[in-house]
PDB file of N, H, CA, C and O in Angstrom:
ATOM      1  N   ASN A   1     -29.083 -14.623 -17.946  1.00  0.00           N
ATOM      2  CA  ASN A   1     -28.950 -15.705 -18.884  1.00  0.00           C
ATOM      3  C   ASN A   1     -27.857 -16.651 -18.382  1.00  0.00           C
ATOM      4  O   ASN A   1     -26.757 -16.205 -18.055  1.00  0.00           O
ATOM      5  N   ALA A   2     -28.147 -17.937 -18.319  1.00  0.00           N
ATOM      6  H   ALA A   2     -29.041 -18.300 -18.585  1.00  0.00           H
ATOM      7  CA  ALA A   2     -27.190 -18.931 -17.842  1.00  0.00           C
ATOM      8  C   ALA A   2     -26.172 -19.294 -18.907  1.00  0.00           C
ATOM      9  O   ALA A   2     -25.152 -19.912 -18.599  1.00  0.00           O
ATOM     10  N   ARG A   3     -26.428 -18.926 -20.141  1.00  0.00           N
ATOM     11  H   ARG A   3     -27.256 -18.424 -20.390  1.00  0.00           H
ATOM     12  CA  ARG A   3     -25.484 -19.261 -21.215  1.00  0.00           C
ATOM     13  C   ARG A   3     -24.484 -18.118 -21.375  1.00  0.00           C
ATOM     14  O   ARG A   3     -24.840 -17.004 -21.758  1.00  0.00           O
ATOM     15  N   ARG A   4     -23.268 -18.418 -21.080  1.00  0.00           N
ATOM     16  H   ARG A   4     -22.979 -19.323 -20.769  1.00  0.00           H
ATOM     17  CA  ARG A   4     -22.214 -17.419 -21.200  1.00  0.00           C
ATOM     18  C   ARG A   4     -21.104 -17.998 -22.046  1.00  0.00           C
ATOM     19  O   ARG A   4     -20.736 -19.160 -21.870  1.00  0.00           O
ATOM     20  N   ARG A   5     -20.576 -17.233 -22.937  1.00  0.00           N
ATOM     21  H   ARG A   5     -20.875 -16.289 -23.079  1.00  0.00           H
ATOM     22  CA  ARG A   5     -19.506 -17.717 -23.810  1.00  0.00           C
ATOM     23  C   ARG A   5     -18.168 -17.632 -23.102  1.00  0.00           C
ATOM     24  O   ARG A   5     -17.820 -16.627 -22.483  1.00  0.00           O
ATOM     25  N   TYR A   6     -17.437 -18.722 -23.218  1.00  0.00           N
ATOM     26  H   TYR A   6     -17.720 -19.539 -23.720  1.00  0.00           H
ATOM     27  CA  TYR A   6     -16.084 -18.773 -22.684  1.00  0.00           C
ATOM     28  C   TYR A   6     -15.115 -18.823 -23.854  1.00  0.00           C
ATOM     29  O   TYR A   6     -15.408 -19.376 -24.915  1.00  0.00           O
ATOM     30  N   SER A   7     -13.977 -18.241 -23.629  1.00  0.00           N
ATOM     31  H   SER A   7     -13.739 -17.793 -22.768  1.00  0.00           H
ATOM     32  CA  SER A   7     -12.935 -18.251 -24.649  1.00  0.00           C
ATOM     33  C   SER A   7     -12.372 -19.661 -24.814  1.00  0.00           C
ATOM     34  O   SER A   7     -12.359 -20.451 -23.870  1.00  0.00           O
ATOM     35  N   VAL A   8     -11.916 -19.959 -26.007  1.00  0.00           N
ATOM     36  H   VAL A   8     -11.927 -19.317 -26.773  1.00  0.00           H
ATOM     37  CA  VAL A   8     -11.276 -21.251 -26.257  1.00  0.00           C
ATOM     38  C   VAL A   8     -10.025 -21.373 -25.399  1.00  0.00           C
ATOM     39  O   VAL A   8      -9.631 -22.477 -25.024  1.00  0.00           O
ATOM     40  N   LYS A   9      -9.405 -20.251 -25.090  1.00  0.00           N
ATOM     41  H   LYS A   9      -9.726 -19.354 -25.395  1.00  0.00           H
ATOM     42  CA  LYS A   9      -8.201 -20.236 -24.252  1.00  0.00           C
ATOM     43  C   LYS A   9      -8.475 -20.868 -22.880  1.00  0.00           C
ATOM     44  O   LYS A   9      -7.617 -21.552 -22.323  1.00  0.00           O
ATOM     45  N   PHE A  10      -9.667 -20.634 -22.347  1.00  0.00           N
ATOM     46  H   PHE A  10     -10.364 -20.078 -22.800  1.00  0.00           H
ATOM     47  CA  PHE A  10     -10.051 -21.223 -21.055  1.00  0.00           C
ATOM     48  C   PHE A  10     -10.020 -22.742 -21.138  1.00  0.00           C
ATOM     49  O   PHE A  10      -9.455 -23.399 -20.263  1.00  0.00           O
ATOM     50  N   TYR A  11     -10.614 -23.301 -22.168  1.00  0.00           N
ATOM     51  H   TYR A  11     -11.072 -22.768 -22.878  1.00  0.00           H
ATOM     52  CA  TYR A  11     -10.653 -24.760 -22.314  1.00  0.00           C
ATOM     53  C   TYR A  11      -9.263 -25.318 -22.597  1.00  0.00           C
ATOM     54  O   TYR A  11      -8.939 -26.409 -22.129  1.00  0.00           O
ATOM     55  N   LEU A  12      -8.451 -24.614 -23.336  1.00  0.00           N
ATOM     56  H   LEU A  12      -8.715 -23.728 -23.716  1.00  0.00           H
ATOM     57  CA  LEU A  12      -7.094 -25.060 -23.622  1.00  0.00           C
ATOM     58  C   LEU A  12      -6.269 -25.148 -22.348  1.00  0.00           C
ATOM     59  O   LEU A  12      -5.548 -26.124 -22.138  1.00  0.00           O
ATOM     60  N   VAL A  13      -6.370 -24.144 -21.504  1.00  0.00           N
ATOM     61  H   VAL A  13      -6.956 -23.351 -21.674  1.00  0.00           H
ATOM     62  CA  VAL A  13      -5.624 -24.166 -20.237  1.00  0.00           C
ATOM     63  C   VAL A  13      -6.167 -25.282 -19.344  1.00  0.00           C
ATOM     64  O   VAL A  13      -5.389 -25.935 -18.648  1.00  0.00           O
ATOM     65  N   ALA A  14      -7.468 -25.515 -19.346  1.00  0.00           N
ATOM     66  H   ALA A  14      -8.100 -24.985 -19.911  1.00  0.00           H
ATOM     67  CA  ALA A  14      -8.041 -26.580 -18.544  1.00  0.00           C
ATOM     68  C   ALA A  14      -7.531 -27.947 -18.984  1.00  0.00           C
ATOM     69  O   ALA A  14      -7.183 -28.779 -18.146  1.00  0.00           O
ATOM     70  N   VAL A  15      -7.484 -28.182 -20.280  1.00  0.00           N
ATOM     71  H   VAL A  15      -7.767 -27.506 -20.961  1.00  0.00           H
ATOM     72  CA  VAL A  15      -6.976 -29.463 -20.797  1.00  0.00           C
ATOM     73  C   VAL A  15      -5.498 -29.619 -20.490  1.00  0.00           C
ATOM     74  O   VAL A  15      -5.053 -30.714 -20.146  1.00  0.00           O
ATOM     75  N   LEU A  16      -4.735 -28.555 -20.607  1.00  0.00           N
ATOM     76  H   LEU A  16      -5.097 -27.665 -20.887  1.00  0.00           H
ATOM     77  CA  LEU A  16      -3.303 -28.633 -20.292  1.00  0.00           C
ATOM     78  C   LEU A  16      -3.083 -28.908 -18.807  1.00  0.00           C
ATOM     79  O   LEU A  16      -2.173 -29.648 -18.434  1.00  0.00           O
ATOM     80  N   PHE A  17      -3.920 -28.308 -17.965  1.00  0.00           N
ATOM     81  H   PHE A  17      -4.659 -27.706 -18.268  1.00  0.00           H
ATOM     82  CA  PHE A  17      -3.816 -28.568 -16.530  1.00  0.00           C
ATOM     83  C   PHE A  17      -4.067 -30.046 -16.240  1.00  0.00           C
ATOM     84  O   PHE A  17      -3.325 -30.664 -15.476  1.00  0.00           O
ATOM     85  N   ILE A  18      -5.098 -30.606 -16.840  1.00  0.00           N
ATOM     86  H   ILE A  18      -5.701 -30.103 -17.461  1.00  0.00           H
ATOM     87  CA  ILE A  18      -5.396 -32.020 -16.620  1.00  0.00           C
ATOM     88  C   ILE A  18      -4.262 -32.901 -17.129  1.00  0.00           C
ATOM     89  O   ILE A  18      -3.889 -33.881 -16.484  1.00  0.00           O
ATOM     90  N   LEU A  19      -3.722 -32.548 -18.278  1.00  0.00           N
ATOM     91  H   LEU A  19      -4.025 -31.752 -18.802  1.00  0.00           H
ATOM     92  CA  LEU A  19      -2.631 -33.328 -18.848  1.00  0.00           C
ATOM     93  C   LEU A  19      -1.420 -33.360 -17.918  1.00  0.00           C
ATOM     94  O   LEU A  19      -0.858 -34.428 -17.677  1.00  0.00           O
ATOM     95  N   PHE A  20      -1.018 -32.217 -17.401  1.00  0.00           N
ATOM     96  H   PHE A  20      -1.475 -31.349 -17.597  1.00  0.00           H
ATOM     97  CA  PHE A  20       0.156 -32.172 -16.536  1.00  0.00           C
ATOM     98  C   PHE A  20      -0.153 -32.633 -15.112  1.00  0.00           C
ATOM     99  O   PHE A  20       0.758 -32.986 -14.363  1.00  0.00           O
ATOM    100  N   ASP A  21      -1.425 -32.631 -14.737  1.00  0.00           N
ATOM    101  H   ASP A  21      -2.165 -32.345 -15.345  1.00  0.00           H
ATOM    102  CA  ASP A  21      -1.810 -33.161 -13.438  1.00  0.00           C
ATOM    103  C   ASP A  21      -1.774 -34.693 -13.456  1.00  0.00           C
ATOM    104  O   ASP A  21      -1.417 -35.312 -12.454  1.00  0.00           O
ATOM    105  N   VAL A  22      -2.132 -35.295 -14.563  1.00  0.00           N
ATOM    106  H   VAL A  22      -2.422 -34.792 -15.378  1.00  0.00           H
ATOM    107  CA  VAL A  22      -2.081 -36.755 -14.695  1.00  0.00           C
ATOM    108  C   VAL A  22      -0.623 -37.215 -14.596  1.00  0.00           C
ATOM    109  O   VAL A  22      -0.344 -38.317 -14.125  1.00  0.00           O
ATOM    110  N   GLU A  23       0.286 -36.372 -15.037  1.00  0.00           N
ATOM    111  H   GLU A  23       0.059 -35.477 -15.419  1.00  0.00           H
ATOM    112  CA  GLU A  23       1.715 -36.704 -14.919  1.00  0.00           C
ATOM    113  C   GLU A  23       2.080 -36.950 -13.469  1.00  0.00           C
ATOM    114  O   GLU A  23       2.851 -37.864 -13.175  1.00  0.00           O
ATOM    115  N   ALA A  24       1.548 -36.165 -12.569  1.00  0.00           N
ATOM    116  H   ALA A  24       0.921 -35.424 -12.808  1.00  0.00           H
ATOM    117  CA  ALA A  24       1.841 -36.356 -11.148  1.00  0.00           C
ATOM    118  C   ALA A  24       1.272 -37.670 -10.644  1.00  0.00           C
ATOM    119  O   ALA A  24       1.848 -38.290  -9.750  1.00  0.00           O
ATOM    120  N   ALA A  25       0.147 -38.104 -11.206  1.00  0.00           N
ATOM    121  H   ALA A  25      -0.321 -37.600 -11.932  1.00  0.00           H
ATOM    122  CA  ALA A  25      -0.446 -39.383 -10.809  1.00  0.00           C
ATOM    123  C   ALA A  25       0.455 -40.543 -11.212  1.00  0.00           C
ATOM    124  O   ALA A  25       0.446 -41.581 -10.551  1.00  0.00           O
ATOM    125  N   PHE A  26       1.230 -40.391 -12.277  1.00  0.00           N
ATOM    126  H   PHE A  26       1.237 -39.547 -12.814  1.00  0.00           H
ATOM    127  CA  PHE A  26       2.177 -41.439 -12.678  1.00  0.00           C
ATOM    128  C   PHE A  26       3.495 -41.333 -11.916  1.00  0.00           C
ATOM    129  O   PHE A  26       4.157 -42.342 -11.674  1.00  0.00           O
ATOM    130  N   LEU A  27       3.866 -40.144 -11.549  1.00  0.00           N
ATOM    131  H   LEU A  27       3.328 -39.325 -11.746  1.00  0.00           H
ATOM    132  CA  LEU A  27       5.154 -39.936 -10.898  1.00  0.00           C
ATOM    133  C   LEU A  27       5.154 -40.368  -9.426  1.00  0.00           C
ATOM    134  O   LEU A  27       6.147 -40.919  -8.952  1.00  0.00           O
ATOM    135  N   LEU A  28       4.079 -40.130  -8.713  1.00  0.00           N
ATOM    136  H   LEU A  28       3.273 -39.682  -9.098  1.00  0.00           H
ATOM    137  CA  LEU A  28       4.045 -40.418  -7.292  1.00  0.00           C
ATOM    138  C   LEU A  28       4.212 -41.905  -6.975  1.00  0.00           C
ATOM    139  O   LEU A  28       5.061 -42.241  -6.150  1.00  0.00           O
ATOM    140  N   PRO A  29       3.449 -42.806  -7.584  1.00  0.00           N
ATOM    141  CA  PRO A  29       3.671 -44.245  -7.259  1.00  0.00           C
ATOM    142  C   PRO A  29       5.068 -44.730  -7.642  1.00  0.00           C
ATOM    143  O   PRO A  29       5.649 -45.575  -6.960  1.00  0.00           O
ATOM    144  N   TRP A  30       5.598 -44.193  -8.728  1.00  0.00           N
ATOM    145  H   TRP A  30       5.126 -43.507  -9.282  1.00  0.00           H
ATOM    146  CA  TRP A  30       6.946 -44.580  -9.130  1.00  0.00           C
ATOM    147  C   TRP A  30       7.959 -44.132  -8.072  1.00  0.00           C
ATOM    148  O   TRP A  30       8.867 -44.886  -7.721  1.00  0.00           O
ATOM    149  N   ALA A  31       7.803 -42.916  -7.570  1.00  0.00           N
ATOM    150  H   ALA A  31       7.066 -42.304  -7.854  1.00  0.00           H
ATOM    151  CA  ALA A  31       8.746 -42.381  -6.582  1.00  0.00           C
ATOM    152  C   ALA A  31       8.667 -43.169  -5.266  1.00  0.00           C
ATOM    153  O   ALA A  31       9.679 -43.354  -4.590  1.00  0.00           O
ATOM    154  N   VAL A  32       7.474 -43.626  -4.910  1.00  0.00           N
ATOM    155  H   VAL A  32       6.652 -43.475  -5.459  1.00  0.00           H
ATOM    156  CA  VAL A  32       7.323 -44.389  -3.666  1.00  0.00           C
ATOM    157  C   VAL A  32       8.007 -45.751  -3.787  1.00  0.00           C
ATOM    158  O   VAL A  32       8.604 -46.226  -2.821  1.00  0.00           O
ATOM    159  N   GLN A  33       7.928 -46.377  -4.945  1.00  0.00           N
ATOM    160  H   GLN A  33       7.443 -45.992  -5.730  1.00  0.00           H
ATOM    161  CA  GLN A  33       8.470 -47.725  -5.128  1.00  0.00           C
ATOM    162  C   GLN A  33       9.895 -47.741  -5.679  1.00  0.00           C
ATOM    163  O   GLN A  33      10.458 -48.818  -5.878  1.00  0.00           O
ATOM    164  N   PHE A  34      10.483 -46.590  -5.927  1.00  0.00           N
ATOM    165  H   PHE A  34      10.025 -45.716  -5.766  1.00  0.00           H
ATOM    166  CA  PHE A  34      11.821 -46.534  -6.524  1.00  0.00           C
ATOM    167  C   PHE A  34      12.853 -47.120  -5.558  1.00  0.00           C
ATOM    168  O   PHE A  34      12.954 -46.697  -4.406  1.00  0.00           O
ATOM    169  N   LYS A  35      13.607 -48.088  -6.040  1.00  0.00           N
ATOM    170  H   LYS A  35      13.525 -48.432  -6.975  1.00  0.00           H
ATOM    171  CA  LYS A  35      14.614 -48.745  -5.195  1.00  0.00           C
ATOM    172  C   LYS A  35      16.013 -48.649  -5.793  1.00  0.00           C
ATOM    173  O   LYS A  35      16.874 -49.465  -5.462  1.00  0.00           O
ATOM    174  N   GLY A  36      16.258 -47.688  -6.651  1.00  0.00           N
ATOM    175  H   GLY A  36      15.559 -47.025  -6.920  1.00  0.00           H
ATOM    176  CA  GLY A  36      17.576 -47.521  -7.231  1.00  0.00           C
ATOM    177  C   GLY A  36      17.792 -48.289  -8.513  1.00  0.00           C
ATOM    178  O   GLY A  36      18.929 -48.409  -8.970  1.00  0.00           O
ATOM    179  N   ASN A  37      16.738 -48.811  -9.104  1.00  0.00           N
ATOM    180  H   ASN A  37      15.815 -48.713  -8.733  1.00  0.00           H
ATOM    181  CA  ASN A  37      16.845 -49.536 -10.360  1.00  0.00           C
ATOM    182  C   ASN A  37      17.157 -48.552 -11.483  1.00  0.00           C
ATOM    183  O   ASN A  37      16.369 -47.642 -11.742  1.00  0.00           O
ATOM    184  N   LEU A  38      18.284 -48.721 -12.145  1.00  0.00           N
ATOM    185  H   LEU A  38      18.924 -49.460 -11.934  1.00  0.00           H
ATOM    186  CA  LEU A  38      18.705 -47.782 -13.174  1.00  0.00           C
ATOM    187  C   LEU A  38      17.788 -47.809 -14.400  1.00  0.00           C
ATOM    188  O   LEU A  38      17.609 -46.784 -15.058  1.00  0.00           O
ATOM    189  N   ARG A  39      17.215 -48.956 -14.707  1.00  0.00           N
ATOM    190  H   ARG A  39      17.361 -49.789 -14.173  1.00  0.00           H
ATOM    191  CA  ARG A  39      16.329 -49.048 -15.875  1.00  0.00           C
ATOM    192  C   ARG A  39      15.037 -48.265 -15.655  1.00  0.00           C
ATOM    193  O   ARG A  39      14.575 -47.564 -16.555  1.00  0.00           O
ATOM    194  N   SER A  40      14.457 -48.382 -14.468  1.00  0.00           N
ATOM    195  H   SER A  40      14.833 -48.951 -13.737  1.00  0.00           H
ATOM    196  CA  SER A  40      13.224 -47.638 -14.191  1.00  0.00           C
ATOM    197  C   SER A  40      13.523 -46.135 -14.070  1.00  0.00           C
ATOM    198  O   SER A  40      12.688 -45.302 -14.423  1.00  0.00           O
ATOM    199  N   PHE A  41      14.700 -45.804 -13.579  1.00  0.00           N
ATOM    200  H   PHE A  41      15.378 -46.481 -13.293  1.00  0.00           H
ATOM    201  CA  PHE A  41      15.079 -44.386 -13.503  1.00  0.00           C
ATOM    202  C   PHE A  41      15.211 -43.791 -14.896  1.00  0.00           C
ATOM    203  O   PHE A  41      14.784 -42.661 -15.134  1.00  0.00           O
ATOM    204  N   GLY A  42      15.796 -44.542 -15.814  1.00  0.00           N
ATOM    205  H   GLY A  42      16.142 -45.461 -15.621  1.00  0.00           H
ATOM    206  CA  GLY A  42      15.932 -44.085 -17.198  1.00  0.00           C
ATOM    207  C   GLY A  42      14.574 -43.910 -17.860  1.00  0.00           C
ATOM    208  O   GLY A  42      14.353 -42.952 -18.600  1.00  0.00           O
ATOM    209  N   ALA A  43      13.668 -44.842 -17.589  1.00  0.00           N
ATOM    210  H   ALA A  43      13.848 -45.620 -16.988  1.00  0.00           H
ATOM    211  CA  ALA A  43      12.321 -44.743 -18.147  1.00  0.00           C
ATOM    212  C   ALA A  43      11.606 -43.504 -17.625  1.00  0.00           C
ATOM    213  O   ALA A  43      10.908 -42.828 -18.381  1.00  0.00           O
ATOM    214  N   MET A  44      11.772 -43.200 -16.342  1.00  0.00           N
ATOM    215  H   MET A  44      12.339 -43.749 -15.728  1.00  0.00           H
ATOM    216  CA  MET A  44      11.120 -42.027 -15.776  1.00  0.00           C
ATOM    217  C   MET A  44      11.767 -40.754 -16.309  1.00  0.00           C
ATOM    218  O   MET A  44      11.076 -39.757 -16.522  1.00  0.00           O
ATOM    219  N   LEU A  45      13.071 -40.768 -16.525  1.00  0.00           N
ATOM    220  H   LEU A  45      13.633 -41.577 -16.352  1.00  0.00           H
ATOM    221  CA  LEU A  45      13.726 -39.594 -17.120  1.00  0.00           C
ATOM    222  C   LEU A  45      13.219 -39.354 -18.545  1.00  0.00           C
ATOM    223  O   LEU A  45      13.019 -38.208 -18.948  1.00  0.00           O
ATOM    224  N   ALA A  46      13.016 -40.411 -19.293  1.00  0.00           N
ATOM    225  H   ALA A  46      13.179 -41.342 -18.966  1.00  0.00           H
ATOM    226  CA  ALA A  46      12.480 -40.268 -20.644  1.00  0.00           C
ATOM    227  C   ALA A  46      11.055 -39.714 -20.610  1.00  0.00           C
ATOM    228  O   ALA A  46      10.692 -38.874 -21.433  1.00  0.00           O
ATOM    229  N   PHE A  47      10.257 -40.185 -19.662  1.00  0.00           N
ATOM    230  H   PHE A  47      10.552 -40.867 -18.994  1.00  0.00           H
ATOM    231  CA  PHE A  47       8.899 -39.697 -19.490  1.00  0.00           C
ATOM    232  C   PHE A  47       8.891 -38.216 -19.137  1.00  0.00           C
ATOM    233  O   PHE A  47       8.127 -37.435 -19.705  1.00  0.00           O
ATOM    234  N   MET A  48       9.748 -37.840 -18.195  1.00  0.00           N
ATOM    235  H   MET A  48      10.368 -38.474 -17.734  1.00  0.00           H
ATOM    236  CA  MET A  48       9.804 -36.436 -17.765  1.00  0.00           C
ATOM    237  C   MET A  48      10.356 -35.553 -18.895  1.00  0.00           C
ATOM    238  O   MET A  48       9.926 -34.408 -19.042  1.00  0.00           O
ATOM    239  N   ALA A  49      11.287 -36.062 -19.682  1.00  0.00           N
ATOM    240  H   ALA A  49      11.636 -36.991 -19.563  1.00  0.00           H
ATOM    241  CA  ALA A  49      11.828 -35.289 -20.799  1.00  0.00           C
ATOM    242  C   ALA A  49      10.747 -35.052 -21.854  1.00  0.00           C
ATOM    243  O   ALA A  49      10.667 -33.969 -22.434  1.00  0.00           O
ATOM    244  N   THR A  50       9.918 -36.063 -22.098  1.00  0.00           N
ATOM    245  H   THR A  50       9.983 -36.942 -21.626  1.00  0.00           H
ATOM    246  CA  THR A  50       8.824 -35.912 -23.048  1.00  0.00           C
ATOM    247  C   THR A  50       7.850 -34.834 -22.564  1.00  0.00           C
ATOM    248  O   THR A  50       7.403 -33.996 -23.347  1.00  0.00           O
ATOM    249  N   LEU A  51       7.530 -34.862 -21.285  1.00  0.00           N
ATOM    250  H   LEU A  51       7.893 -35.543 -20.649  1.00  0.00           H
ATOM    251  CA  LEU A  51       6.645 -33.837 -20.727  1.00  0.00           C
ATOM    252  C   LEU A  51       7.266 -32.447 -20.772  1.00  0.00           C
ATOM    253  O   LEU A  51       6.577 -31.458 -21.022  1.00  0.00           O
ATOM    254  N   LEU A  52       8.557 -32.379 -20.531  1.00  0.00           N
ATOM    255  H   LEU A  52       9.117 -33.182 -20.328  1.00  0.00           H
ATOM    256  CA  LEU A  52       9.247 -31.095 -20.580  1.00  0.00           C
ATOM    257  C   LEU A  52       9.235 -30.516 -21.985  1.00  0.00           C
ATOM    258  O   LEU A  52       9.032 -29.315 -22.159  1.00  0.00           O
ATOM    259  N   VAL A  53       9.449 -31.353 -22.980  1.00  0.00           N
ATOM    260  H   VAL A  53       9.614 -32.329 -22.838  1.00  0.00           H
ATOM    261  CA  VAL A  53       9.401 -30.903 -24.368  1.00  0.00           C
ATOM    262  C   VAL A  53       8.001 -30.396 -24.704  1.00  0.00           C
ATOM    263  O   VAL A  53       7.857 -29.369 -25.367  1.00  0.00           O
ATOM    264  N   GLY A  54       6.973 -31.106 -24.253  1.00  0.00           N
ATOM    265  H   GLY A  54       7.090 -31.940 -23.714  1.00  0.00           H
ATOM    266  CA  GLY A  54       5.602 -30.676 -24.477  1.00  0.00           C
ATOM    267  C   GLY A  54       5.301 -29.367 -23.786  1.00  0.00           C
ATOM    268  O   GLY A  54       4.626 -28.510 -24.357  1.00  0.00           O
ATOM    269  N   TYR A  55       5.784 -29.195 -22.573  1.00  0.00           N
ATOM    270  H   TYR A  55       6.332 -29.892 -22.110  1.00  0.00           H
ATOM    271  CA  TYR A  55       5.579 -27.961 -21.819  1.00  0.00           C
ATOM    272  C   TYR A  55       6.265 -26.784 -22.516  1.00  0.00           C
ATOM    273  O   TYR A  55       5.685 -25.704 -22.631  1.00  0.00           O
ATOM    274  N   ILE A  56       7.477 -26.990 -22.972  1.00  0.00           N
ATOM    275  H   ILE A  56       7.948 -27.868 -22.879  1.00  0.00           H
ATOM    276  CA  ILE A  56       8.206 -25.928 -23.669  1.00  0.00           C
ATOM    277  C   ILE A  56       7.492 -25.542 -24.963  1.00  0.00           C
ATOM    278  O   ILE A  56       7.415 -24.364 -25.312  1.00  0.00           O
ATOM    279  N   TYR A  57       6.976 -26.539 -25.666  1.00  0.00           N
ATOM    280  H   TYR A  57       7.039 -27.496 -25.382  1.00  0.00           H
ATOM    281  CA  TYR A  57       6.229 -26.272 -26.902  1.00  0.00           C
ATOM    282  C   TYR A  57       4.974 -25.446 -26.627  1.00  0.00           C
ATOM    283  O   TYR A  57       4.704 -24.469 -27.324  1.00  0.00           O
ATOM    284  N   VAL A  58       4.216 -25.839 -25.618  1.00  0.00           N
ATOM    285  H   VAL A  58       4.435 -26.633 -25.051  1.00  0.00           H
ATOM    286  CA  VAL A  58       2.986 -25.130 -25.266  1.00  0.00           C
ATOM    287  C   VAL A  58       3.308 -23.708 -24.817  1.00  0.00           C
ATOM    288  O   VAL A  58       2.604 -22.764 -25.175  1.00  0.00           O
ATOM    289  N   TRP A  59       4.354 -23.562 -24.046  1.00  0.00           N
ATOM    290  H   TRP A  59       4.926 -24.330 -23.755  1.00  0.00           H
ATOM    291  CA  TRP A  59       4.753 -22.232 -23.567  1.00  0.00           C
ATOM    292  C   TRP A  59       5.195 -21.361 -24.726  1.00  0.00           C
ATOM    293  O   TRP A  59       4.851 -20.181 -24.788  1.00  0.00           O
ATOM    294  N   GLY A  60       5.953 -21.935 -25.640  1.00  0.00           N
ATOM    295  H   GLY A  60       6.232 -22.894 -25.590  1.00  0.00           H
ATOM    296  CA  GLY A  60       6.428 -21.180 -26.795  1.00  0.00           C
ATOM    297  C   GLY A  60       5.299 -20.742 -27.718  1.00  0.00           C
ATOM    298  O   GLY A  60       5.378 -19.680 -28.334  1.00  0.00           O
ATOM    299  N   ARG A  61       4.254 -21.549 -27.817  1.00  0.00           N
ATOM    300  H   ARG A  61       4.189 -22.412 -27.317  1.00  0.00           H
ATOM    301  CA  ARG A  61       3.106 -21.192 -28.654  1.00  0.00           C
ATOM    302  C   ARG A  61       2.206 -20.145 -27.986  1.00  0.00           C
ATOM    303  O   ARG A  61       1.306 -19.606 -28.630  1.00  0.00           O
ATOM    304  N   GLY A  62       2.440 -19.857 -26.714  1.00  0.00           N
ATOM    305  H   GLY A  62       3.171 -20.294 -26.191  1.00  0.00           H
ATOM    306  CA  GLY A  62       1.653 -18.851 -26.006  1.00  0.00           C
ATOM    307  C   GLY A  62       0.325 -19.359 -25.479  1.00  0.00           C
ATOM    308  O   GLY A  62      -0.583 -18.566 -25.230  1.00  0.00           O
ATOM    309  N   ALA A  63       0.195 -20.670 -25.303  1.00  0.00           N
ATOM    310  H   ALA A  63       0.933 -21.314 -25.504  1.00  0.00           H
ATOM    311  CA  ALA A  63      -1.079 -21.232 -24.855  1.00  0.00           C
ATOM    312  C   ALA A  63      -1.336 -20.978 -23.387  1.00  0.00           C
ATOM    313  O   ALA A  63      -2.473 -21.113 -22.934  1.00  0.00           O
ATOM    314  N   LEU A  64      -0.325 -20.617 -22.636  1.00  0.00           N
ATOM    315  H   LEU A  64       0.599 -20.508 -23.004  1.00  0.00           H
ATOM    316  CA  LEU A  64      -0.498 -20.392 -21.206  1.00  0.00           C
ATOM    317  C   LEU A  64      -0.732 -18.934 -20.844  1.00  0.00           C
ATOM    318  O   LEU A  64      -0.842 -18.597 -19.665  1.00  0.00           O
ATOM    319  N   GLU A  65      -0.807 -18.077 -21.834  1.00  0.00           N
ATOM    320  H   GLU A  65      -0.717 -18.350 -22.792  1.00  0.00           H
ATOM    321  CA  GLU A  65      -1.036 -16.654 -21.605  1.00  0.00           C
ATOM    322  C   GLU A  65      -2.531 -16.360 -21.703  1.00  0.00           C
ATOM    323  O   GLU A  65      -3.182 -16.733 -22.679  1.00  0.00           O
ATOM    324  N   TRP A  66      -3.070 -15.684 -20.681  1.00  0.00           N
ATOM    325  H   TRP A  66      -2.541 -15.381 -19.889  1.00  0.00           H
ATOM    326  CA  TRP A  66      -4.482 -15.350 -20.714  1.00  0.00           C
ATOM    327  C   TRP A  66      -4.766 -14.191 -21.661  1.00  0.00           C
ATOM    328  O   TRP A  66      -5.757 -14.209 -22.392  1.00  0.00           O
ATOM    329  N   GLU A  67      -3.904 -13.193 -21.649  1.00  0.00           N
ATOM    330  H   GLU A  67      -3.099 -13.178 -21.056  1.00  0.00           H
ATOM    331  CA  GLU A  67      -4.104 -12.019 -22.494  1.00  0.00           C
ATOM    332  C   GLU A  67      -2.831 -11.738 -23.263  1.00  0.00           C
ATOM    333  O   GLU A  67      -1.725 -12.038 -22.813  1.00  0.00           O
ATOM    334  N   LYS A  68      -3.018 -11.152 -24.438  1.00  0.00           N
ATOM    335  H   LYS A  68      -3.916 -10.908 -24.804  1.00  0.00           H
ATOM    336  CA  LYS A  68      -1.840 -10.794 -25.239  1.00  0.00           C
ATOM    337  C   LYS A  68      -1.743  -9.295 -25.359  1.00  0.00           C
ATOM    338  O   LYS A  68      -0.820  -8.785 -25.994  1.00  0.00           O
TER     339      LYS A  68
END
């Protein structure tokens, strides 16, 4: 049978992977063009802090654990 049930945990981890992978797509062009501008550095720090808070929240909720 080609129909197999997947756990919701699988899809949650997949969505989280895509979310944090898109972060790298925003970070790389910024890092290439960074010329020491303090305003852009502050904006990137705020962006990274937001992602870090989200990562800590997801980790604390146990969304990254395959088995309990």
